[in-house]
N, C-alpha and C positions, 0 to 999 in steps of 0.2 A: 919660113913656117910661122904662122900667127901664134901669138902667145896663148890664146885660148885652146888651140889644138895641142900644144905642148902640155898645158895644164891637164887637159882631158886624158891624154896618153899617160901622163904621170899618175894621175888619180886611178886610172884603170889598172896600171901595173901594181901600184901599192895595194889596191884593194884585192887583187887576185893573190898577191903574195901573202897578205894578212889572212885571207880565207884559207889558203893552203897551209899556213902555219897553224891556224886554229884547228883545222881538220886533223893535222898530224898530232897536235897536242891533245885533242879529244880522244885519240886512240891510245893514249898513254895509260899506264896502270892507275895512277891517282885519279884521273878523270873518269876512267871506267868504273873504279870502285865507288866514287861519289855518285856517278850516274846510276849505278846498280842500286845503291841504298836510298838515294833521295830523288832520283829521277831528274836531276839537274847536273849541269857541268860546273866546273869551278868558275869563279868570277873572272879570272884572267882570260880563260878560254871564251867565255861569253862576250866579253868586251872586244876581243879580237874578232869574233864572228860578226858582231854588230858593226865595228869599225870597218872591217873589210867589206861588208855588204854595202854600207853607206858610201864608202870611197868608190866602189865599183859602179854603183848606180850613178853617182855624181860624175864619174868619168865618162860613162856612156851618154848621159844627158848632155854634158859639155861637148862631146864629139858630135852629137846628133844635132846640136843647134846650128842653124844656118849662119854662114859667115857674113859679117856686115859688108855691104857693097862699097 
């Protein structure tokens, strides 16, 4: 298996896990209270959402790139 494919799968898995953890954390009491009063989530939750989204997109792009001949 080419190293680019392994990297793409790894990035995709890490991204999905980070997004899942960020979603779970955003449903917690502290995040819900901050979101209710300020309209924003906590910084840690936002960075997990951003990092998970970036890793997921990079993983999909890496997997979608054609393999060198």
